[in-house]
Structure formats: structure tokens, C-alpha cells
VOLUMNU-95413 format. One record per residue (C-alpha): residue in three letters; x negated, y, z negated. Coordinates in pm, whole numbers, padded with zeros to 5 digits, always signed. Layout:
<nodes>
AlaXYZ;...
</nodes>
This chain:
<nodes>
Met-06550-00967+00626;Arg-06322-00946+00412;Lys-05940-00931+00496;Val-05636-00895+00330;Ile-05349-01136+00416;Asn-04984-01047+00263;Ile-04803-01366+00231;Asn-04465-01229+00072;Asp-04247-01387+00311;Gly-04113-01708+00351;Trp-04101-01842-00041;Lys-03891-02155-00164;Phe-03776-02077-00505;Thr-03650-02297-00762;Lys-03426-02242-01064;Glu-03296-02545-01263;Gly-03325-02786-01008;Glu-03164-02514-00709;Ser-03343-02409-00466;Phe-03316-02127-00195;Asn-03582-01922+00018;Val-03681-01565-00103;Tyr-03888-01286-00002;Leu-04139-01167-00263;Pro-04144-00914-00472;His-03824-01115-00604;Ser-03704-01112-01007;Tyr-03514-01386-01134;Asn-03302-01171-01380;Ala-03235-00912-01127;Glu-02872-00949-01288;Asp-02819-01130-01584;Gly-03126-00929-01678;Gln-02924-00592-01673;Arg-02580-00710-01824;Gln-02624-01000-02091;Ala-02837-01089-02421;Asp-02858-01471-02323;Tyr-03011-01395-01981;Tyr-03218-01661-01838;Arg-03568-01754-02030;Gly-03759-02026-01882;Lys-03944-02156-01568;Cys-03898-02123-01208;Ser-04143-02212-00925;Tyr-04239-02059-00558;Glu-04384-02249-00298;Lys-04461-02211+00053;Ala-04732-02332+00312;Leu-05107-02135+00289;Pro-05202-01958+00630;Leu-05516-02076+00781;Thr-05851-01925+00571;Glu-06193-01864+00647;Gly-06498-01855+00455;Glu-06434-01770+00061;Ser-06073-01723+00026;Trp-05879-01609-00304;Leu-05513-01556-00373;Glu-05381-01253-00521;Ile-05127-01199-00736;Asn-05002-00865-00806;Gly-04755-00949-01075;Ala-04588-01260-01197;Asn-04417-01223-01575;Ser-04493-01407-01784;Val-04742-01668-01785;Ala-04778-01819-01459;Glu-04941-02169-01359;Val-05072-02166-00966;Tyr-05085-02527-00799;Leu-05269-02592-00516;Asn-05124-02967-00348;Asn-04984-03026-00672;Arg-05296-02961-00863;Lys-05334-02688-01172;Ile-05586-02450-01032;Ala-05518-02216-01293;Glu-05332-02004-01575;His-05264-01638-01591;Arg-05125-01520-01998;Gly-04950-01206-01905;Gly-04732-01050-01706;Tyr-04806-00722-01587;Ser-05155-00708-01450;Met-05271-00881-01138;Phe-05520-01158-01130;Arg-05694-01378-00858;Val-05783-01727-00820;Asn-06076-01869-00594;Leu-05894-02103-00366;Thr-06195-02233-00174;Pro-06308-02514-00372;His-05977-02664-00363;Leu-05869-02595+00004;Ile-05804-02903+00209;Gly-05620-02825+00501;Asn-05245-02817+00541;Asp-05252-02649+00194;Lys-04927-02650-00014;Leu-04904-02349-00273;Arg-04674-02359-00595;Ile-04655-02075-00837;Asp-04477-02177-01156;Val-04368-01900-01359;Asp-04219-01866-01719;Asn-04018-01575-01865;Ser-04008-01742-02251;Asp-04098-01603-02548;Phe-04469-01748-02603;Asp-04615-01733-02936;Asp-04960-01628-02784;Val-04825-01390-02563;Tyr-04709-00986-02566;Pro-04478-00933-02564;Ser-04185-01072-02808;Thr-03944-00849-02874;Ala-03903-00443-02742;Asp-03619-00252-02603;Phe-03642-00370-02252;Thr-03534-00662-02035;Phe-03831-00924-02021;Tyr-03766-01012-01632;Gly-03915-01357-01469;Gly-04072-01402-01129;Val-04321-01271-00904;Tyr-04218-00955-00892;Arg-04549-00780-00709;Asp-04734-00836-00350;Val-04918-01173-00340;Asn-05218-01153-00101;Ile-05510-01408+00037;Val-05796-01224+00049;Thr-06000-01429+00297;Gly-06325-01403+00525;Leu-06519-01349+00257;Ser-06925-01420+00302;Lys-07121-01612+00035;Lys-07243-01223-00066;His-06937-00982-00148;Phe-06822-00737-00380;Ala-06669-00936-00699;Leu-06283-01018-00716;Asp-06305-01137-01080;Ser-06403-00775-01170;Gly-06197-00508-01198;Arg-05990-00490-00881;Asn-06327-00520-00645;Gly-06602-00487-00813;Val-06684-00124-00796;Phe-06638+00124-01126;Ala-06739+00478-01080;Thr-06766+00722-01308;Pro-06720+01125-01183;Glu-06843+01408-01446;Val-06834+01770-01406;Leu-07184+01927-01457;Lys-07282+02301-01487;Gly-07272+02541-01185;Gly-06998+02343-01014;Ser-07194+02072-00930;Gly-07111+01682-01014;Lys-07245+01348-01090;Leu-07079+01037-00973;Thr-07220+00674-01154;Val-07128+00395-00984;Lys-07163+00039-01122;Thr-07120-00277-00887;Val-07053-00632-00944;Val-07198-00846-00621;Arg-07177-01213-00589;Gly-07429-01337-00426;Ala-07682-01073-00412;Glu-08050-01173-00369;Glu-08330-00973-00377;Gly-08370-00797-00040;Asp-08001-00698-00001;Glu-07873-00356-00004;Ile-07616-00169-00087;Lys-07508+00155+00101;Leu-07275+00429-00088;Thr-07087+00707+00085;Leu-06876+00944-00054;Thr-06682+01148+00141;Asp-06435+01470+00113;Arg-06112+01527+00196;Glu-06134+01653+00552;Gly-06417+01323+00591;Lys-06724+01496+00542;Ile-06992+01337+00398;Ala-07007+01469+00039;Ala-07332+01195-00079;Ser-07489+00922+00005;Leu-07727+00669-00075;Thr-07871+00331-00008;Ala-08030+00129-00286;Pro-08130-00265-00363;Ala-07771-00476-00420;Thr-07907-00597-00746;Ala-07953-00292-00926;Gly-07623-00273-01031;Glu-07582+00095-01075;Tyr-07653+00423-00914;Ser-07593+00787-00882;Leu-07455+00979-00654;Asp-07508+01404-00706;Val-07256+01616-00520;Asn-07300+01987-00494;Asn-07034+02262-00488;Val-06778+01944-00636;Ser-06401+01957-00542;Leu-06176+01923-00883;Trp-05844+01660-00905;Asn-05655+01961-01073;Gly-05351+01778-01180;Ile-05042+01875-00956;Ala-05219+02215-00843;Asp-05469+02023-00647;Pro-05501+01653-00649;Tyr-05809+01655-00434;Leu-05936+01299-00386;Tyr-06305+01183-00297;Thr-06337+00822-00079;Leu-06607+00607-00158;Lys-06744+00350+00057;Cys-06936+00065-00063;Glu-07125-00174+00185;Leu-07290-00492+00123;Tyr-07594-00537+00365;Ser-07840-00847+00359;Ser-08102-00853+00636;Gly-07979-00572+00836;Ala-07635-00770+00857;Lys-07288-00589+00650;Gln-07186-00902+00428;Asp-06889-00688+00285;Glu-06674-00353+00244;Val-06480-00197-00033;Thr-06326+00158-00059;Val-06227+00335-00369;Arg-06092+00659-00414;Thr-06206+00917-00728;Gly-06168+01292-00847;Phe-06421+01451-01059;Arg-06208+01660-01367;Thr-06222+01705-01751;Ile-05981+01706-02003;Thr-05973+01776-02320;Phe-05828+01789-02661;Asp-05800+02027-02931;Ser-05588+01990-03239;Glu-05526+02350-03256;Lys-05521+02475-02911;Gly-05369+02158-02733;Cys-05506+02023-02394;Phe-05723+02142-02125;Leu-05754+02024-01781;Asn-06105+02115-01574;Gly-06131+02393-01866;Lys-05802+02540-01874;His-05484+02507-02096;Ile-05226+02299-02001;Lys-04919+02173-02174;Leu-04846+01818-02053;Lys-04495+01794-01984;Gly-04402+01472-01950;Val-04155+01191-01909;Ser-04161+00773-01939;Arg-04101+00535-01706;His-03990+00168-01740;Gln-04082-00009-01358;Asp-03743-00132-01305;Arg-03415-00065-01097;Leu-03071-00164-01107;Gly-03022-00499-00889;Lys-03358-00531-00841;Gly-03559-00570-01194;Asn-03904-00559-01148;Ala-03949-00604-00813;Leu-03940-00306-00661;Ser-04071-00181-00324;Tyr-04350+00078-00185;Ala-03987+00307-00091;Asp-03861+00278-00508;His-04198+00400-00622;Lys-04224+00689-00389;Glu-03875+00768-00486;Asp-03954+00771-00855;Val-04245+00996-00838;Ala-04046+01213-00614;Leu-03766+01278-00889;Ile-04056+01310-01175;Leu-04203+01627-00948;Glu-03854+01753-00907;Val-03788+01782-01270;Gly-04091+01945-01273;Ala-04311+01731-01462;Asn-04719+01727-01489;Ser-04759+01405-01653;Val-04620+01037-01678;Arg-04602+00770-01957;Leu-04615+00457-01796;Ala-04452+00229-02108;His-04524+00004-02243;Tyr-04755-00233-01995;Gln-04959-00185-01671;Gln-04760-00136-01362;Asp-04755-00133-01018;Glu-05137-00069-00849;Lys-04950+00139-00610;Phe-04787+00372-00861;Tyr-05127+00486-00982;Asp-05213+00579-00629;Leu-04901+00764-00608;Cys-04973+00952-00882;Asp-05344+01027-00826;Glu-05242+01159-00436;Asn-04961+01394-00638;Gly-05161+01464-00909;Leu-04942+01361-01233;Leu-05186+01253-01551;Val-05112+00931-01662;Trp-05085+00778-02001;Ala-05172+00416-01923;Glu-05081+00160-02213;Val-05083-00236-02309;Pro-04764-00416-02413;Val-04873-00435-02782;Ile-04562-00340-02926;Ser-04333-00389-03207;Arg-04391-00707-03358;Phe-04765-00757-03484;Ser-04858-01085-03450;Pro-05231-01191-03455;Ala-05183-01482-03288;Lys-05133-01244-02996;Gln-05490-01068-03059;Asp-05634-01232-02836;Asn-05407-01193-02537;Ala-05410-00845-02650;Lys-05756-00767-02577;Asn-05748-00948-02239;Gln-05422-00721-02145;Leu-05572-00447-02268;Thr-05954-00566-02049;Glu-05728-00593-01772;Leu-05541-00278-01760;Ile-05877-00046-01807;Thr-06091-00244-01555;Gln-05854-00282-01319;Asn-05716+00084-01306;Tyr-06094+00236-01397;Asn-06120+00439-01091;His-05786+00604-01100;Pro-05833+00971-01160;Ala-05484+01019-01274;Ile-05544+00812-01580;Phe-05623+01048-01882;Cys-05604+00764-02179;Trp-05547+00396-02247;Gly-05269+00332-02506;Val-05341+00046-02727;Gln-05026+00011-02913;Asn-04625+00114-02927;Glu-04427+00074-03263;Ile-04655-00176-03418;Thr-04516-00140-03725;Ile-04146-00078-03637;Gly-04092-00418-03905;Gly-04321-00264-04134;Lys-04729-00223-04135;Ala-04745-00652-04151;Lys-05110-00769-04262;Gly-05367-00716-04034;Val-05232-00474-03819;Glu-05511-00203-03864;Pro-05800-00371-03836;Ala-05628-00530-03512;Ile-05573-00215-03354;Lys-05902-00041-03438;Glu-06047-00329-03252;Leu-05823-00285-02944;Asn-05966+00066-03010;Ala-06314-00003-02990;Leu-06249-00217-02728;Ala-06100+00026-02495;His-06396+00288-02589;Ser-06664+00010-02511;Leu-06488-00076-02165;Asp-06435+00268-02093;Pro-06620+00563-02293;Ser-06542+00842-02024;Arg-06118+00819-02170;Pro-05975+00878-02492;Thr-05780+00649-02695;Thr-05384+00684-02764;Ser-05112+00501-02963;Ala-04690+00547-03019;Gln-04606+00550-03415;Val-04255+00448-03478;Met-04085+00774-03652;Met-04074+00545-03961;Cys-04469+00531-03992;Ala-04527+00817-04293;Pro-04744+01094-04131;Asp-05039+01047-04384;Ser-05072+00700-04265;Ser-05423+00539-04195;Leu-05291+00447-03856;Asn-05279+00833-03774;Lys-05675+00813-03782;Ile-05728+00549-03519;Thr-05699+00662-03200;Asp-05860+01016-03028;Ile-05529+01123-02943;Gln-05217+01049-03150;Gly-04819+01098-03035;Tyr-04512+00977-03232;Asn-04189+00837-03130;Leu-03934+01104-03293;Tyr-03537+01074-03272;Tyr-03430+01394-03475;Gly-03031+01416-03318;Trp-02972+01089-03219;Tyr-03080+00789-03482;Val-03169+01015-03733;Glu-03075+01356-03937;Lys-02969+01621-03678;Tyr-03183+01776-03370;Thr-03298+02076-03615;Ser-03486+01844-03836;Leu-03748+01808-03526;Gly-03915+02167-03602;Ser-03985+02104-04009;Trp-04115+01744-03894;Leu-04372+01887-03689;Asp-04489+02186-03913;Asn-04532+01938-04161;Phe-04708+01652-04000;His-04973+01942-03856;Lys-04999+02099-04217;Ile-05106+01738-04328;Asn-05284+01631-04051;Pro-05446+01935-03927;Glu-05700+01770-03719;Val-05451+01511-03548;Lys-05400+01592-03193;Leu-05031+01484-03169;Cys-04808+01450-02902;Leu-04428+01342-02896;Ser-04483+01002-02723;Glu-04053+00954-02700;Tyr-03762+01163-02777;Gly-03404+01169-02649;Ala-03020+01085-02652;Glu-02811+00853-02475;Ala-02543+00979-02193;Val-02316+00750-01982;Leu-02199+00965-01693;Arg-01829+00875-01778;Tyr-01814+01017-02079;Gln-01752+01467-02059;Thr-01673+01693-02327;Glu-01712+02077-02328;Ile-01919+02101-02673;Gly-02103+01791-02753;Glu-02182+01612-03065;Gln-02380+01363-03199;Gly-02317+01000-03116;Asp-02075+01066-02827;Tyr-02274+00954-02523;Thr-02167+01249-02361;Glu-02427+01431-02110;Glu-02329+01737-02313;Tyr-02474+01676-02609;Gln-02805+01505-02430;Ala-02814+01817-02264;Val-02812+02014-02575;Leu-03053+01799-02763;His-03307+01812-02516;Asp-03285+02179-02478;His-03386+02244-02823;Tyr-03674+01974-02792;Ala-03817+02172-02528;Arg-03801+02494-02690;Glu-03950+02350-03005;Ile-04244+02189-02826;Gly-04273+02479-02592;Ala-04317+02683-02909;Arg-04631+02507-03055;Asp-04941+02516-02867;Trp-05147+02266-03086;Met-04893+02005-02943;Trp-05087+01872-02627;Gly-04755+01738-02484;Ser-04437+01560-02473;Tyr-04273+01261-02263;Val-03890+01270-02231;Trp-03715+00922-02343;Asn-03674+00818-02067;Met-03724+00947-01683;Phe-03477+00690-01541;Asp-03210+00436-01772;Phe-03353+00106-01776;Gly-03247-00267-01838;Ser-03241-00347-02215;Ala-03013-00709-02225;Asn-02978-00681-02632;Arg-02799-00343-02598;Asn-02436-00292-02575;Glu-02403+00109-02599;Ala-02093+00315-02543;Gly-01931-00016-02340;Val-02277-00048-02105;Lys-02360-00390-02188;Gly-02752-00465-02125;Arg-02891-00118-02034;Asn-03043+00175-02217;Asn-02881+00496-02138;Lys-03128+00759-02243;Gly-03247+00861-01893;Leu-03239+01151-01676;Val-03140+00973-01399;Thr-02912+00679-01391;Phe-03030+00346-01324;Asp-03004+00362-00960;Arg-03142+00684-00859;Lys-02853+00831-00744;Thr-02706+01049-01029;Arg-02978+01327-01230;Lys-02811+01378-01547;Asp-02732+01762-01673;Ala-03036+01693-01901;Phe-03277+01682-01549;Tyr-03153+01986-01517;Val-03245+02116-01826;Tyr-03603+02034-01761;Lys-03613+02162-01460;Ala-03495+02465-01577;His-03791+02503-01844;Trp-04105+02327-01630;Ser-04008+02358-01285;Asp-04146+02665-01086;Glu-03851+02577-00796;Lys-03576+02869-00833;Phe-03267+02645-00885;Val-02897+02716-01054;Lys-02694+02441-01159;Ile-02329+02445-01355;Leu-02350+02197-01640;Gly-02046+02041-01716;Ala-01947+01973-01318;Arg-01836+01628-01436;Tyr-01619+01709-01676;Ala-01351+01832-01343;Arg-01046+01787-01531;Arg-01001+02033-01822;Pro-00732+02152-02017;Val-00550+02452-01921;Gly-00643+02751-02109;Ala-01008+02910-02271;Thr-01298+02689-02190;Val-01688+02676-02186;Val-01891+02704-01900;Thr-02278+02616-01949;Ala-02518+02712-01619;Cys-02850+02603-01619;Ser-03142+02786-01427;Asn-03484+02943-01428;Ala-03359+03289-01301;Ser-03378+03549-01590;Glu-02995+03631-01460;Val-02707+03475-01321;Thr-02343+03553-01243;Leu-02060+03262-01280;Thr-01760+03328-01081;Val-01429+03141-01161;Ser-01140+03163-00957;Gly-01246+03508-00848;Val-01322+03627-01188;Ser-01708+03741-01209;Tyr-01928+03722-01550;Thr-02285+03808-01515;Ala-02530+03720-01824;Lys-02892+03661-01900;Cys-03046+03321-01893;Asp-03278+03165-02087;Lys-03328+02836-01921;Val-02985+02753-02038;Val-02660+03049-02078;Arg-02299+02966-02200;Phe-02015+03143-02092;Glu-01791+03179-02351;Asn-01372+03179-02336;Ile-01311+03120-01966;Glu-00995+03102-01858;Ile-00898+02812-01659;Lys-00574+02796-01505;Pro-00308+02510-01339;Gly-00479+02338-01080;Glu-00787+02385-00892;Asn-01018+02609-01012;Lys-01354+02748-00803;Val-01634+02781-01005;Val-01979+02953-00849;Leu-02279+02998-00991;Thr-02546+03243-00849;Ala-02850+03395-00850;Gly-02937+03645-00585;Ser-02954+03367-00296;Leu-02935+03049-00539;Arg-02604+02939-00543;Asp-02393+02604-00710;Glu-02021+02523-00681;Ala-01781+02305-00866;Val-01401+02247-00874;Phe-01256+02237-01215;Thr-00877+02135-01215;Gly-00682+02242-01475;Val-00435+01987-01683;Asp-00193+01979-01936;Glu-00375+01681-02144;Pro-00705+01643-02217;Glu-00861+01344-02001;Lys-00890+00994-02250;Asp-01127+00872-01969;Tyr-01411+01156-02092;Lys-01431+00995-02449;Met-01553+00691-02553;Pro-01291+00466-02662;Glu-01337+00356-03016;Gly-01348-00018-02906;Ala-01607+00061-02684;Ala-01957-00055-02870;Ser-01833-00162-03253;Phe-02194-00166-03310;Val-02205+00223-03250;Lys-01897+00334-03417;Asn-02053+00278-03731;Trp-02341+00518-03678;Phe-02277+00835-03696;Arg-01939+00828-03929;Ser-01808+00634-04202;Glu-01533+00391-04103;Gly-01323+00150-04240;Gly-01140+00429-04429;Asp-01120+00756-04433;Ser-01260+00852-04736;Ser-01626+01018-04757;Ala-01604+00888-05106;Tyr-01699+00541-04991;Tyr-02089+00436-04885;Ser-02092+00373-04518;Leu-02388+00286-04289;Asn-02378+00688-04251;Asp-02573+00695-04561;Arg-02937+00630-04635;Val-03101+00370-04784;Gly-03238+00569-05102;Ala-02877+00658-05218;Leu-02758+00299-05168;Met-03018+00190-05407;Lys-02857+00452-05668;Ser-02550+00231-05692;Pro-02573-00092-05923;Glu-02298-00303-05691;Ile-02572-00259-05406;Gln-02872-00317-05604;Thr-02720-00655-05723;Ala-02671-00728-05420;Ile-03005-00650-05233;Asn-03146-00853-05585;Ser-02895-01123-05520;Phe-02944-01173-05109;Leu-03400-01080-05134;Gly-03436-01278-05502;Lys-03847-01289-05516;Lys-03905-01108-05198;Lys-04139-00801-05302;Ser-04234-00751-04950;Met-03868-00685-04863;Lys-03820-00491-05155;Ala-04106-00271-05067;Leu-04010-00241-04703;Ala-03656-00114-04829;Phe-03816+00107-05045;Leu-04007+00308-04727;Ala-03707+00287-04529;Lys-03522+00476-04795;Pro-03512+00794-04615;Phe-03323+00631-04332;Arg-02981+00581-04267;Val-02875+00216-04269;Ser-02744+00207-03934;Thr-03082+00313-03806;Leu-03235+00020-03951;Leu-02965-00207-03791;Lys-03032-00087-03502;Leu-03396-00137-03499;Gly-03369-00505-03617;Arg-03100-00568-03331;Ile-02849-00706-03545;Asp-02558-00891-03410;Pro-02236-00654-03405;Gln-02053-00856-03590;Leu-02315-00833-03868;Cys-02275-00451-03838;Asp-01943-00431-03902;Ile-01928-00707-04214;Val-02216-00479-04393;Ala-01967-00158-04272;Ser-01671-00283-04429;Tyr-01855-00422-04746;Leu-01998-00053-04782;Gln-01694+00100-04764;Thr-01561-00121-05058;Ile-01825+00035-05303;Pro-01720+00409-05418;Lys-01997+00674-05441;Lys-02052+00785-05848;Lys-01984+01150-05903;
</nodes>
């Protein structure tokens, strides 16, 4: 009978000729990949002696980024291209005794492997568990088909009954061999069972009075035990969990789970952590789920790649609806299409049995550099592949905000997401509503959600009234409050996904004096601090009653009148400052104006019934300089939202839109001189007319020095009156 032996301990790790011992999971970019653009991208090796095995034995590697080569006794026996899925290697034909295993892992940019460019660090390493599956008889459930050779498709029927269709892939099965299927409910009682020939390959179980997997309200799971018998002797056994549910989408009414309307209140999640890279423990995954549930979310977008099986299990158990996707992202490449199909196949077949997963994502922002030739048929091919592998779930994709609402790309997948950053990269956050309504008017049949939106906040930057681009908690909270209200006001939108639940590593970034990080999280990279925007969503989404003083980290305030912002899902709150009380109605967020701050300590208390939160504001004579982002903190950022290099708005700046710049003869001459006869680039510039220059430079990852050069050049050209 099969048994699984974990071999995480005792590996010899070698990088550039230097060796030391490590314990898996391990990432060799846990430090440099979180602080610098030139982090290590190359090959490293992991070596150890194999334990004794019996019967047929397989090596199971749950994640190695991004190309892995497996050597046994210095002989290459396998290769896997793609850094986020599980893969297995049959060791049996190669074992000789006292075997030495080596795994070479390379996180370089490969021409035939997705992704190549994206706004996150491509950590290298064997960063998930490694196991030996051994003791297999010659007849067993396949280890090279999905996760365990069993694919369970639950169906909810009328009258409260259900049907479970089970497909199996069995190696070595012969006539006379049998499969026994036993479905048990949450209490361990048998809900259905069946014994049938092992060669049939497909079976059906009828389930009476089926209990529904109903999201976070009641994530009811069944357990399916699959046993393989030959001549009455058990040969193999695997178990999978499954859940019965329905989910549908309507372009006017939104999403329905088990026939009841539900707004998917979602967050996005990258799998890395401060100081760990992608090498997370089970406790790390559990903590992430706990924080996601605490904020009141009922869905999570696992961006932008297949994540750990342990996390999908936790979502099953806790009722979080999952958007799962592949890293077909940012830059389309025909040379990577075969790899895209392979990664999509692995994602779907390995995670098919998770009831939490409600859709398969086939691309994210694939037109960020323009709509490349061949991109549309390629996405259609991935969409068709997803449907062929799993007809029971819808497909989805996430468009970059520059993708026009009437683009034919919006008509490929079953449901559609858009990544919109009004109020951060472009325009003001008040522009969101008109964009959504215009899109719905143009595409009344498209089932739309917001797949990304947000703003960055660095804890040390604080203010009373935030403004676009200041990286303060205050502005991030205000922006998210507005988005939450606009999304909630439109039932036809089936959901939304905050970008991001957690700060994450992005080696190419240098934002507000913080290198190697995207700061858009509602929670800090180390998961220790919930930002103010976290509590804004808790007020909008959670049923857990609470009160929270926002701006508590803006603790040293100038003496005199100030604004104190409070957050709660109670209908009324009372703010008490130095013994003086103020009561106000609270619609999730309330601002108390003209609150007097006296010199020295001012005790601040927020209450609603028995609920209570406290803070201390210290009255000071002058504003704290440390609360404001220094002008030199990020030369790239300083030009995003204001004119620089001169105080006069009579000159162009990075804050101007491409369309405005194209009206200038001087700039047109410069464009023609630079692009020459590159018609495709000129066409792209025309499509970019609505966007600020700063946005396009940002998306193109332009070097900060070049950004300053462009800004300085623009400031020399006067605007025509």
C-alpha cells in the first residue's frame, strides 16, 4: 500500500559554488528578491540521499520555480518547466540502492516559460514540500494524472438530491479488478457507496438529501474514499474531499450561490512573506486565511499562479470562494503558448476536486504592452482548453485598464474582470462610477467584476487629509471607502478583489523610499499590522461588531483643531477626546471635524455600546516631518501627480495625458524623430491618449533616471494657450 514520506530535511544547497544545509521549503531570494531589482536569477541545486523505498516509488515536488531538473545518481531523469504546480517523477526504473537525488532549480527568464515580466518577484527555490510516494503495487491510482487520478464532479439535482460523477485513472487495472467508492458526510456517515469494475473509469453515486457547500456560512464537505481491489486484496486507496454547490452569474443581477444572491467581496493574495519569499509554512497559510476572514471577505483571487494545495484545502474548509489562475501575464509570447497550456492543464487537473474554486483564470493584463499579434486566438485556445478540462466551472480573465471596453477580448471568457486604478495611477477615484456604468452600457451582456484596484500606503506616512500619491494610510482608506460604496451600489457587478490583501515583494519597485515592495496591501508584508483600510472593509463587509479609531498612527498632531476619523459597522458611535464627547451617526466611516488637540497627551476613546477602542494623540507645536514622504524618497514617484522641475503649470509634465502632449508640435517632432517609421508604436501612442505619461512610464518599468529626464524635457515645453 502507498505511503507518503516527507523529505524536507537535510538538503545540501549550492549557489555559485557555495554550499550549506537547508530545510525545505526554501527560497534563495528571500532577502535580495525583496530589496533590489538585480536580485539573483540563476541556477542553484539541492542534494540529499534518498530514503529506502519499496515497490513503485515516485518523487513529488510541490513547487520549484521556475525550471527544475531532477537527477538521480548524477543522471538526469526529468525536467519540469513552470514554477507553481506540483509534479512527480517515477523513480522506480532508476533506483540502484544508496541513491543520491539532486534537484537543479533555475529562476531565470526563459523564452518558453511564463511569466517573463510582472509586478512581483520571481523567487527561486524548492519552496514547497518534497515527498516520496512509495509502497505502490503495480495496480494503483495514477500519480501522473491530476493529484491522485480521481476527479469528482458533484451535481445538485431538483428535490434536494445530488449526483457525484467520479472519473478514475488507474494504472495496471485488469478485468476482474474492482473499485469501491464510499462517500461519507461531515459526521462520517455513509451517504452513498458503489462497487464496480476498475476498468470502467467512470461512475455515478446518487446522494439523497444532499448538504450544500454554502461558502463561509456553511462550508459542508463530503469525503470520498476510493479503494482498488484485485482478487479480493486491496491494492491502493486514496481519499478526496468534495462539496455540492451551484454558482451562476447574470449580467444584470450578479452572482448566485446555491440559488441565493451573493456579492463576492474579495481580496487578492500573493503567496510570499517578508524574509521568507515563497517558502511558507502551514501556519503561514492558516494565518493568511484567518486575516482574510477577519476583514469580512468571502472570496479570494489567488494571483497570479497556482498556489499551495494547503491553501486551497483551507479555502474549502472555511468557505472562501477561489478565483484560480495561471501566470499568463503582462507580455504575450507565442513561444510560451505551449507552456501556458501545460500550466493551465496542471492547475485544473491538480485542483479539480476543490469546491472552493469557482472559476479558472486564463490571463491577467496580457495587453499591458498593447494588443500583440496572435494574442486573441491564443487566449481563445486557453479558454477552450479550460472548458474541455472542466465543463463545470466558468472561465475568467483580468483586463488591464487600458483595454478598451469594446475590445473583443471582453467576449472570450464566461465572466470578466477589469483591473482599474482610478485615483492612483490615473484621474481621481470619483471617476470609477462613470467608467463602470459606461462599460455596462456598452457591454450589457458581460458579467463584470473589479479584479484589481487599490492604492499604496506606507505606515510611517500619516496625515489628516490624504491626497493622491502621498502613500499615506489616510488616502488609501478614503479611496477604498469610495470603491466599496460604488461596487456595493451596483448589483449587476458580481464582485470585486482588492489589490492586495498583503504587501508583497516586487523587486523592480522603489516606492516612497521602500525598495522591492508593492505597498498596496491592507496588511503589512509581515502580517503584523492591519492598515486603516483593513478596518474600512471590515466595516463594509463583516458582521463582527467593532469600532476603530483611524489615523491612530498619526499620533503626534499639531495643537489646535484636527479631524478624527472613526470606522465601525455600528449605526452610531461616540468619540471622547480629553473628556469631551461627540456622538454621530456612522455609515461605516464617520469624520469628526474641529476636534481640539491640546498640548501634551490627549486620550481618545471611541465607543458604541460595549465596543471600545482607544488611542493617544500628542499635541505638538510643529507638524512631524517624518509623517510626510520626503521629496527625495522616490524620484520616480515624485512626478506622478504633480508638475516638477518648475512651479509653472504653463509647461508640460508627467501629469499630462498623452493626448495633450500630441497637440504640441515640439513633442510631435520629438516623437517622430524617436520612432521614425515604427507605425505600430505610433498606433500604440494613439491608443494611450487618455493616460498620463507617468502611468505609461510606470507600467513600462522605466528607470527612475530616465523618468527624470523625460520630466525635465517636458518642463521645457510651454503649453499653447
